N, C-alpha and C positions, 0 to 999 in steps of 0.2 A: 529961680534962686532966693528974692525974696524974700517971698514965701516962707519958702522953708526957715531962712535966717531968722524966721518972726515966730516962726513955729518952736524954737528952741530957743531963741530968747525966754518964752514965753517960760519955758521948765527952769531957765536959769544958768541954759549952756551959751555960749558963744560961739558961733559957726563963722566961722572964716574959708570963704569960697577961692580957691587957685585953678590954676588951668593946669598947671603939669605937674611933674615932681620937683625942674627944679624950681619952683616959686614956693612948689610945697618945704624944701630945703631953708630956701632962705628966709621965709616968715620964721619956720621953728627957730629957726639958731637966734634969732632975737626972743623968742624968751630964756635962753640959755644966759642968765649972766656968769661974773668972774667971782667965785668963794661960793658960787649956793654947792649944793650936792641934790644930786639930782638919780632917780632911780628909774630902773626898764621893764616894764611886761613884755612878755613877749608879742614877736609881729614883728611877717615876717611885713609888711608897707614900713615900719619904721627903715629895717633896712634899704627896701626899694628908695628910698628916695634919698641915700645919702645921710640920714643924720644918725645910723649908730655909727660909721666908719666918725664920721665927725666928732660924735661927744666922745667914743677912744679915743681920738689923738688930744683932745684937751689934755692941760697937763694945770689949769688954774678952777677947775671945779674937783669935789667927790663923787666920785661915780661908781653908784654900787653896781657893775657888773658882772649876773651872772654867768653871763654867757665866756666870759673867759678863759679860754681854753689850758688847763693843766689845772687850775684846782678841784679841791674833794669835793663832794657830792653834800661834806658839812656844813663849808664852808660859800657855799651854791646855794645853800639852807638861810646862811647868815644872810645873806647877800640880800638874797630876797626878803626879807626882817628887816635892816637894815630900809630898803628905798620905798616904804610903806611908811614908814615918817620924814621921805626928803624933801623938798624944797618945792623936787618938779618934780611930776613923771606921765615921762614919756612911756606910750603905749596905742596900739590901736581898735581896733574896735571889729563883733563879727556883724551889726547891723545897727545903720538908726533910722528908725521911721519915719515918714511923714506930719509925723503928729509931734515930732520933739525929743523922742525918748532913743535913750541908747539899751539895749539887751546882750550880750556877751555869754560865753559857759565859759569855764576854765579849769585844766586837770591839777590843778595842786591849790588852785583860789586869790595868791597875788594879787593875779591882774586885776577881777573882779574884784575883791577886797579895798586894795590902794585907789580904784574909781569913786569905789562907794564912800571910803573913810580914812586920813590920816593924811597924806602928803597936801602939802599945803595948796599946790596947785595944778591941777592935769590935764594935762596935753596930748589928745588922741588923733591920731593922723589916718586918713582912714580914706579910699577911694569910693568914687562914682555906683561901685558894682553893688558894697554895701547898704544903698536905703531901699528899705522895704513899705511896704503899706501899712503893715500894721504890726504888734508886739507877736502877733501869734506869729503871722509870716519872717519877724525875725527870729523866731524857734525857728521854724522848719527849714530857716537857710544855712541855720546853724545844725541841725541834723541832718540837710540834704546835699551841704556845699559845703560848707569850711570845715566841721568835721569828717566827709572821709580825704579828705588835699590833705588834711595836719596830721595825718594817720603815716599816708603814704609818707610825706614827707618825714614822719618823723621815725618811721620802722627803716627808709631807707636813709636818715642817719646813723641808728641801731647798726643798719648792714655792713655801712662803712668803717664804722669805728670797731666793727667786727666781735659786737653782739648783739642778741638774738633781739628780731621783734618784739614787744613789745603793747605798742599800745591800742587799743581797738575801740569801735565805739563807746563801752558801759565801764570807759577809764581816763580816754580825752577827753570828754563834755559832764563830768559828772557834779561842778557847780558852777550855776548859771544865775545871772544877775539882770532885773530891770530896772532901770535907774528911769526915774519919772521924772525927778528935781534933784539938783544943787544950787549951792550955793547961789547969789548971782557973784560972776569974777571968776573961779574957781575953777571950773570944767571951760577949756575954748577946745574946741576941734577945729582942725584943719581939712577940709575936702575938698581933694580932687580930682580933678573932671577927667579924672580916666581912670582905668578897671585896671587897682594895686591886692597887691593879698589876697586873701582866702577866705 
């Protein structure tokens, strides 16, 4: 793990390694301060560690929550845009390379855009299952693992809401990002020693 930390440090990323979901939640909570604005990127992992429930329960932050039930698509898009200028942006990732790079795909693009530029601070929560050998392996993981699982998840949600499924391999991941480096201190990655998310 020390070699992995150093690899990410060379790219300007801080990597914090934790043992489990509970520790990941505790460390994540320390980044959230009273009065700050917080944006969210789509992430099963953020929900799995309990961080989504935590931030939605806070009354002393401004949360741009596009996942709030009952909001219109127009409001959803508005909140995504606001989140891209937040003090803190919380999200997951599709892959981390052993060389210290971040690889992602997105449907709408707000998550990859925010990871690249906009929010003052980016907090990425991820499981050990997202670690891959290199960038090519990262994109392969997106195509072979993350995309099919996300398509199934989102289409099942659509069916439950009485809507026709519309997510396919062609539209779920049509915006890709390979991030080689960032301004030192802007991006922190919390790596959990468990398999989490897709």
